[in-house]
N, C-alpha and C positions, 0 to 999 in steps of 0.2 A: 228458525222461527216455527213454533208449534202451530198446527192447523187442526181443525176439528171437522168431523163428518158424522152425520147421523145415518146409521144403517138400520133397516127394518129387520127385526127378529122374526122367527117362525110364528111366534104368538101374536104378531101384528104390532107390537110395541117397538119404538125406536130406541136404539142404544147409541150413545155418544162415544166416538173413538177419537183419540188424540194421536197425531202423527207429524213427523217432519217431512218424510218422503212418502209418496203414495205407495211405494213398494213395501213400506212398513205394514200395510194392510192387505198384502197379497192373500193371506190365508182367509181373512174375512170376506174379501171380494170373491175369491174362488168358491167359497161356500154358497154364495148367492148368484153364481154364474155371471158376475159382472166383469166386463173387460173395458179398459180405457185405452183408446188408441193413441199412438204417438202424436204429439202436438195438439191434443184435445184440450180445450179450456172450458171450465164450467164456473160461472160466476157465483159469488156469495149469495146465499139464500135460494139457489136454484133447487127445484124438486123434479125428479125424473121418475115416472111411474114404472111399474112392473112391465117387463117385456119391451120397453122402449129401446130403439136402436138409434145410435148417433154415428154418422160417418166420420171417417178419418179427417182430421183438420177442422172439424166443426167447432164453432165457438157458440156458447150459450151465455147470454148476458146475465147480469146480476138480477136476482129476484124473479127469474124466468120460471115457468111451470110447464112441464111436459107430462101429460098423463095419457 
């Protein structure tokens, strides 16, 4: 099942990426210094601001916003 994520580019615009496994995005995530811990879950429509940190095992509900 294909999933989508929007990642912010250096120019501030958001780019849509399609993936099946989050590991498909390793290069893009590494560029942005984004790490996702084991068993982390982020709901649909969630937005996470620059510099945000989320602990291992944390769950963020659908349409949540963290800035």
